[in-house]
N, C-alpha and C positions, 0 to 999 in steps of 0.2 A: 490209047497207045502208050507204052511205058517206056519213059527217056532215064537210061543208065548213065548218070554223071560221074560215077567212080573211076571207068575205063578211063576218058578223057583225064582226068584228073590224074591217072596214075602214070600214064603215058606221058604228059607232059614232065612228071616228076622224075620220071626214071630217066627222058632225054637229057636232061641237065642234070643227074644222077652220074650218068655216063661221061659227060662233059669234068664234071670234078673231079671220076675217077682217074682220068687221065693227067687232068692236071697235078694231082697228087702223085700218083705214078711217075710222070718227066721231074716231082722234088723231090723223090724216093721218102714219101713222108706215109706213115703207116695211120690208119684211120681205125679207130676201133669204138664202135656204137654199142656203149651200154644200154641194155633195157631192164625195167626193172618196175618196183610199186612202190608208191610212196612209203619211209618210212624202213624200207629195206637196207639203207647204209649205203648207195651208192656213192655219195660226197666221201664218205669215210674210207669207202672201199678204193677210190679215186686217190685220196693224199697219201694213204697206204701205199700203193702201186707206183705215186709219183715219187714218193720217198725211198723205194726200191729200187727204181731206176733213171732215177736225175744223174747219176753220176756218170750213168753212159750216153743216155738219149736227151735231146732237149725235146723240149714237152708243152703243149699246150693244151686247154682245157676249152671247151664249147659246153655250156651251161644250158639247157632247155627247162622252160618252169612256165606255168601258167602265168605265175606274177611274180615280183621280186628279184633282188638282185644277192641275196645273201648267202647261196654257196657259192657263184662266184668270186665275191670277196672273202672267202674262205680260202679260196685257190691260190686269189692273189696276194695272201696275206703271207703265203710259202714262198713268194718269187715265181710263181709260174704266170705266164699269160694264160689269161681267161677272157671270154667273151660270152656275154648275159645275152640268150634268145629269150623274151618273154611272149609266147604265142598269144595272151590275151583271150585263152579260154580253149583254145585246140589242144585235143589232147595226144598230140604226135608232131614230131620234126618233120619238114620237109625240106627237097633239097633247096629249092629257093632261098629257104632260111637260113641252112650251112654256105650256099655261097657268098650271102652278105655278111655271115659271119669272119669265112675264111675272107674273104675282101681285106679286113683290117691284121692279118695275121701274116707275118714274114716268112713263108711256106720253105725259102730257100735255106735258113736257120732252122727248121724242127727236122725231127724225125717220127715225134708220135700226136696226133692227136687225138685225144679223149673227147668221144661227145657226150654226154650227160642224156640222154632224151628224156620224152617228159615223161613222170610215175604212172607207168598204165602198162597193162600185161596183154592188149587187146590191138590199140592202134597202129603203134608203132612198128609192126612187123612188116606191115603194108608199103610202110614206105623206105625205097631205097636210098641213101644218103652220101653214094660214092665209096661209103666205108669198105675196107679191107673184109671185116668180119665185124657180126654182130654176136656179143655176150651176155649172158643171162646173168642178175646177180637176185636168188632171191634169201630170204633170212627164216630161220628157225621159229621164229613166233606167226610166221604168217602160215605155217604149217605145210605138214607132209603131201595135203592131196593137190595140191596146186599143179603139179605135171597133167592130172587126169581135169582140170577145169581148164586148164588155157595151155590146151596142146602146142600149138601155134607157135608159140614164143620160145619153148624150150624146143622146137623142131627146126626154128629159123639160128636158132644159138649155136656157135660151133665151142664153145664153153659155158659151164654152168657153175658158177661161185657160190655156196652155199656160207651163206656170212651168219655171224654171230653164234657159233659153233659152241661158245662157252657157256649160251642159253640154257645146251639140251638137255640139262639135269632139273632145268625149272619146265618146261614144256614138253606137252606129250606129242613128240617130236619121232615119228618112225622113220629112222633115218635110212634102213637099209628097203623100205618099202618105196622110199623117195628116190634110191637112186637106181632099182628096178625101174621104176616107173619111167625116169629120166633114159636109162640105155633102151629102154622097149622103144620111146619116140624116136633117139637121134644116138643111135649105137657110139658113134663117131666123138660126142664130143665131151670131151674129158669133164669132173666134176672135181672143185676146187675146196674143201672145206675151212674156212678163216674164221678170223675173229678180229674184224679190221681194226677196230679201235685199239687192242690189244698188241695188233703185228704177228698174231700167231695165224700160221700157214700161210701169209703173205707171197715167202720166199719164192714159193713152188709155184705160185700161181703168175708170179712176176718174170720167174725165168721162162716159161713157157711163154708168155706172150713177148718177151724180148727174143726168142728164138723165131718167132714169128715175124720181127719186127727185124731182124739179123737178114730172111730171107730178100728182102727188097733192098737191100743198102749196098 
């Protein structure tokens, strides 16, 4: 006899995610779930996004990591509320973890919550966190073949951020092939080329996100 444990786990997660989604909607809070692999520049992209949006929106960040609070401290240093979640080895965040983090935030004062999911291109796509949308960050040094190797994460994303484009002259990255692969998997997802640490290209990405946030206000 084979016992499938995955579906009951996902069902419980989805029920709680639905409750979270209603809670976010009642407070007009937009929730962005950022997916990426380790080293792609998730935190630097979040910091650049905060700089671009903080004059208009009240923002908080939920940081997901296997261990440490390094990234959360970077966010707090910019005067932004941040809650650290340490999964202790789990390769993704789940809605129960998000609920515990949200319980310490003042939703009535927030417009945007950015969730930095655990660095992983596989597991996080299966778990609904009650978010309004998922977005994917890929950095140039990771290679242009990632959509072919990890199609699920690109299909789940409503937008793709191509980070570290300032390193294109250094790496053998076929940008045309990458964009064609993304469009084949997810024709509706826009692609935003940025260099987060330099701020290049961030304005276009941030304005697109801002328009999404305004839609629910």
